[in-house]
C-alpha positions as a printed NumPy array, in Angstrom:
array([[106.42 ,  99.88 , 131.061],
       [109.346,  98.879, 128.836],
       [109.833, 100.18 , 125.298],
       [108.315,  97.114, 123.63 ],
       [105.209,  97.296, 125.805],
       [104.838, 101.032, 125.168],
       [105.109, 100.513, 121.422],
       [102.507,  97.722, 121.455],
       [100.069,  99.708, 123.596],
       [100.275, 102.831, 121.462],
       [100.477, 101.089, 118.095],
       [ 97.369,  99.071, 118.984],
       [ 95.477, 102.298, 119.594],
       [ 96.746, 103.72 , 116.295],
       [ 95.752, 100.627, 114.306],
       [ 92.307, 100.345, 115.884],
       [ 91.614, 104.06 , 115.474],
       [ 93.019, 104.706, 111.994],
       [ 92.96 , 101.326, 110.28 ],
       [ 95.862,  99.035, 109.486],
       [ 96.696,  99.811, 105.871],
       [ 97.029, 103.571, 106.342],
       [ 99.488, 103.309, 109.247],
       [103.149, 102.945, 108.224],
       [106.105, 102.164, 110.454],
       [107.217, 105.773, 109.949],
       [103.827, 107.029, 111.161],
       [104.015, 104.831, 114.246],
       [107.585, 105.915, 115.03 ],
       [106.599, 109.578, 114.675],
       [103.543, 109.124, 116.893],
       [105.709, 107.49 , 119.566],
       [108.475, 110.063, 119.29 ],
       [111.138, 107.453, 118.484],
       [113.274, 106.837, 115.426],
       [112.204, 104.348, 112.796],
       [115.493, 102.564, 113.379],
       [114.596, 102.037, 117.05 ],
       [111.203, 100.685, 116.018],
       [112.81 ,  98.183, 113.648],
       [115.221,  97.086, 116.365],
       [112.223,  95.943, 118.422],
       [109.963,  94.658, 115.637],
       [111.047,  92.993, 112.409],
       [108.369,  94.686, 110.285],
       [104.787,  95.938, 110.361],
       [103.402,  92.386, 110.288],
       [105.475,  91.473, 113.346],
       [104.264,  94.574, 115.197],
       [100.648,  93.983, 114.185],
       [100.79 ,  90.376, 115.391],
       [102.156,  91.528, 118.755],
       [ 99.345,  94.083, 119.003],
       [ 96.717,  91.422, 118.276],
       [ 98.251,  88.994, 120.77 ],
       [ 98.249,  91.724, 123.418],
       [ 94.618,  92.598, 122.66 ],
       [ 93.599,  88.932, 122.88 ],
       [ 95.399,  88.489, 126.204],
       [ 93.721,  91.562, 127.696],
       [ 90.32 ,  90.428, 126.395],
       [ 90.837,  86.973, 127.918],
       [ 91.623,  88.443, 131.322],
       [ 88.741,  90.92 , 131.188],
       [ 86.162,  88.31 , 130.185],
       [ 87.429,  85.823, 132.751],
       [ 87.308,  88.449, 135.486],
       [ 83.722,  89.3  , 134.56 ],
       [ 82.799,  85.622, 134.638],
       [ 84.578,  84.917, 137.945],
       [ 83.944,  88.003, 140.043],
       [ 80.195,  88.393, 140.144],
       [ 77.671,  86.813, 142.443],
       [ 74.678,  87.892, 140.344],
       [ 74.785,  86.287, 136.901],
       [ 72.374,  88.776, 135.33 ],
       [ 74.522,  91.648, 136.556],
       [ 77.612,  89.896, 135.179],
       [ 76.006,  89.472, 131.748],
       [ 75.097,  93.16 , 131.666],
       [ 78.696,  93.97 , 132.55 ],
       [ 79.782,  91.805, 129.634],
       [ 77.473,  93.898, 127.461],
       [ 79.102,  97.11 , 128.679],
       [ 82.589,  95.694, 128.139],
       [ 81.803,  94.531, 124.593],
       [ 80.273,  97.897, 123.768],
       [ 83.394,  99.688, 124.962],
       [ 85.607,  97.326, 122.941],
       [ 83.628,  97.792, 119.749],
       [ 83.621, 101.558, 120.163],
       [ 87.414, 101.532, 120.344],
       [ 87.88 ,  99.569, 117.112],
       [ 87.381, 101.229, 113.739],
       [ 85.507,  98.974, 111.293],
       [ 88.175,  99.906, 108.734],
       [ 90.813,  98.237, 110.912],
       [ 88.861,  94.967, 110.875],
       [ 88.377,  95.176, 107.092],
       [ 92.083,  95.94 , 106.552],
       [ 93.121,  93.054, 108.755],
       [ 90.899,  90.646, 106.842],
       [ 92.001,  91.898, 103.406],
       [ 95.723,  92.489, 103.864],
       [ 96.663,  90.243, 106.803],
       [ 94.405,  87.207, 106.405],
       [ 96.508,  84.871, 108.575],
       [ 96.373,  87.272, 111.508],
       [ 92.671,  87.866, 110.892],
       [ 91.969,  84.128, 111.066],
       [ 93.953,  83.854, 114.289],
       [ 91.992,  86.743, 115.787],
       [ 88.654,  85.23 , 114.758],
       [ 89.616,  81.809, 116.118],
       [ 90.468,  83.326, 119.478],
       [ 87.147,  85.171, 119.509],
       [ 85.399,  81.839, 118.959],
       [ 87.292,  80.284, 121.881],
       [ 86.381,  83.223, 124.126],
       [ 82.711,  82.386, 123.691],
       [ 83.143,  79.345, 125.912],
       [ 84.42 ,  81.443, 128.835],
       [ 80.802,  82.326, 129.654],
       [ 79.563,  78.725, 129.857],
       [ 80.366,  78.295, 133.586],
       [ 78.682,  81.644, 134.28 ],
       [ 75.466,  80.543, 132.567],
       [ 75.497,  77.226, 134.421],
       [ 75.867,  79.188, 137.647],
       [ 72.833,  81.205, 136.59 ],
       [ 70.814,  77.994, 136.297],
       [ 71.761,  77.106, 139.889],
       [ 70.662,  80.58 , 141.001],
       [ 67.294,  80.17 , 139.282],
       [ 68.004,  83.157, 137.008],
       [ 68.798,  81.276, 133.785],
       [ 66.616,  78.647, 132.133],
       [ 67.862,  75.052, 132.158],
       [ 66.347,  74.101, 128.792],
       [ 68.719,  76.173, 126.617],
       [ 71.736,  74.911, 124.682],
       [ 74.145,  77.563, 125.942],
       [ 76.977,  76.746, 123.554],
       [ 74.754,  77.205, 120.493],
       [ 73.249,  80.386, 121.938],
       [ 76.674,  81.871, 122.663],
       [ 77.82 ,  81.05 , 119.134],
       [ 74.795,  82.882, 117.721],
       [ 75.441,  85.966, 119.844],
       [ 79.138,  85.952, 118.972],
       [ 78.277,  85.708, 115.268],
       [ 76.068,  88.773, 115.567],
       [ 78.886,  90.745, 117.184],
       [ 81.342,  89.701, 114.477],
       [ 78.838,  90.606, 111.775],
       [ 78.611,  94.14 , 113.147],
       [ 82.337,  94.591, 112.608],
       [ 82.744,  92.67 , 109.343],
       [ 79.557,  93.21 , 107.393],
       [ 78.132,  96.299, 105.696],
       [ 74.631,  94.844, 105.896],
       [ 73.682,  96.608, 109.121],
       [ 72.284, 100.146, 108.58 ],
       [ 74.776, 101.835, 110.904],
       [ 73.866, 105.204, 109.395],
       [ 70.361, 104.783, 110.849],
       [ 71.135, 103.14 , 114.194],
       [ 74.196, 103.526, 116.394],
       [ 76.482, 100.634, 117.312],
       [ 75.219, 101.059, 120.871],
       [ 71.635, 100.443, 119.736],
       [ 72.58 ,  97.302, 117.83 ],
       [ 74.596,  95.853, 120.703],
       [ 71.885,  96.737, 123.216],
       [ 69.304,  94.893, 121.072],
       [ 71.582,  91.866, 120.678],
       [ 72.403,  91.597, 124.369],
       [ 68.925,  92.273, 125.716],
       [ 67.296,  89.77 , 123.346],
       [ 69.989,  87.247, 124.29 ],
       [ 69.62 ,  87.695, 128.055],
       [ 65.825,  87.902, 128.   ],
       [ 65.689,  84.765, 125.866],
       [ 67.66 ,  82.627, 128.321],
       [ 66.494,  84.199, 131.601],
       [ 63.805,  82.82 , 133.884],
       [ 60.98 ,  85.166, 135.018],
       [ 63.078,  85.995, 138.098],
       [ 66.059,  86.699, 135.88 ],
       [ 64.043,  88.982, 133.626],
       [ 62.873,  90.948, 136.64 ],
       [ 66.533,  91.668, 137.391],
       [ 67.109,  92.625, 133.744],
       [ 64.21 ,  95.111, 133.923],
       [ 65.598,  96.627, 137.144],
       [ 69.054,  97.084, 135.601],
       [ 67.645,  98.583, 132.382],
       [ 65.501, 100.988, 134.389],
       [ 68.54 , 102.043, 136.402],
       [ 70.488, 102.726, 133.202],
       [ 67.679, 104.916, 131.87 ],
       [ 67.438, 107.052, 135.008]])
């Protein structure tokens, strides 16, 4: 990996773990073991670095979601894998980082949110495939349903309404995903959901 890629990979982890506002270019340089001058030779300023980190995160998310949508014969299994992937992503991002991005870097925040909205549509072909397999109902407006689920995920990261001190992020996401899948699945599809859930409990 070249220097620019190494900086982006590590700085992304720093931002997501510690928040955006608290991390300075000096902090990032120290964490990477490089001089601040070297860092500024690669990136114009913190905004430039942050934008590169967001673009890299979006690109990786695109590839991961597309792979999940493309490389699964069983749609129910694929949707549960999407659940696991989203859970892992949300665990890796500090809510403070999302709040900082929205408050101090609104243009980048809007770009990030717009890309998240576009990513929703990646699952449409998967759900249509599920209809063909007899696992997903054919009387559901998938685009509306995916928007609703996506909004719930975004609310978890952007809103203080959820009692996260009482329930873990895992519990919230599990409830969102299971209610989503059960709501659009046929009886045969829900049997598969029950089997997968039982396997996860054992």
